[in-house]
C-alpha positions as CSV (number, residue, x, y, z in Angstrom):
1,M,103.9,44.3,134.1
2,S,105.3,43.1,130.5
3,R,105.2,44.8,127.5
4,S,102.4,42.8,126.1
5,E,100.4,42.6,129.1
6,S,97.5,45.0,129.6
7,P,95.9,45.7,132.9
8,T,92.7,44.4,131.5
9,T,94.1,41.2,131.4
10,R,95.3,41.0,135.0
11,P,93.5,39.2,137.7
12,G,90.9,41.0,139.5
13,Y,90.3,43.6,136.8
14,L,86.6,44.5,136.9
15,N,85.2,46.0,133.2
16,R,82.1,48.7,133.2
17,N,80.1,45.6,132.8
18,K,81.0,43.8,135.8
19,Q,82.6,41.1,134.4
20,R,85.9,40.2,136.6
21,V,89.3,38.6,135.2
22,I,89.9,35.3,137.1
23,G,92.7,34.4,135.6
24,K,94.9,33.5,132.3
25,A,94.0,29.8,131.0
26,A,96.2,27.0,131.4
27,W,95.7,26.7,127.4
28,V,95.4,28.7,124.8
29,D,92.1,28.5,122.7
30,S,91.6,31.7,121.6
31,N,89.6,32.8,118.5
32,A,91.8,35.6,117.5
33,P,95.3,35.2,116.4
34,N,98.2,36.1,119.2
35,Q,95.7,36.2,121.9
36,N,95.5,34.3,125.2
37,T,92.1,32.9,126.6
38,Y,91.1,34.3,130.3
39,K,88.6,33.1,132.9
40,L,85.9,35.7,133.5
41,R,83.3,35.8,136.0
42,C,80.3,37.9,136.3
43,E,79.8,40.0,139.3
44,R,76.4,41.6,138.4
45,H,73.7,41.0,141.0
46,A,73.8,37.1,142.0
47,C,75.1,35.8,138.7
48,G,78.4,34.6,139.0
49,F,78.4,33.1,135.6
50,E,82.1,32.0,134.6
51,Y,83.4,31.7,130.8
52,G,86.5,32.1,128.9
53,A,87.0,35.2,126.6
54,D,89.7,36.3,124.6
55,G,92.0,39.0,126.2
56,I,91.2,41.6,123.5
57,D,87.5,41.6,124.5
58,I,87.7,41.8,128.1
59,H,87.2,45.7,128.3
60,K,84.0,45.3,126.5
61,R,82.8,41.8,127.5
62,K,79.0,41.4,128.6
63,C,77.8,38.3,130.7
64,P,76.5,35.8,128.0
65,R,73.9,34.6,130.9
66,C,72.5,37.8,132.1
67,Q,73.3,40.7,130.2
68,D,72.8,39.0,126.3
69,G,76.6,39.1,125.7
70,K,78.1,37.0,123.0
71,P,78.5,33.5,123.9
72,G,81.7,32.7,125.9
73,Q,84.2,30.0,125.7
74,P,83.9,27.3,128.1
75,A,85.4,28.4,131.6
76,P,89.0,27.0,131.2
77,E,91.2,26.3,134.2
78,T,93.5,29.1,134.9
79,L,97.1,29.0,135.6
80,P,98.2,28.5,139.3
81,A,99.5,31.8,141.0
82,L,103.2,31.6,142.0
83,F,103.2,34.1,144.1
């Protein structure tokens, strides 16, 4: 893990609100300076909603569809895994 990489931005991370990180976006369209956009999926019940979020918000995100969370960015394409 690099210095700037947080465990909360790693693919597979699940926050306390059951929002799972799918991967880093293939493009940067962050609302916050020096942040990357990540694709998240709601794992709560049978929701499965996918959306984009800034890395700094991942640990506290709630689903925009089923948990009244703040609106997410459009679900981005993720970078391909190299290994």
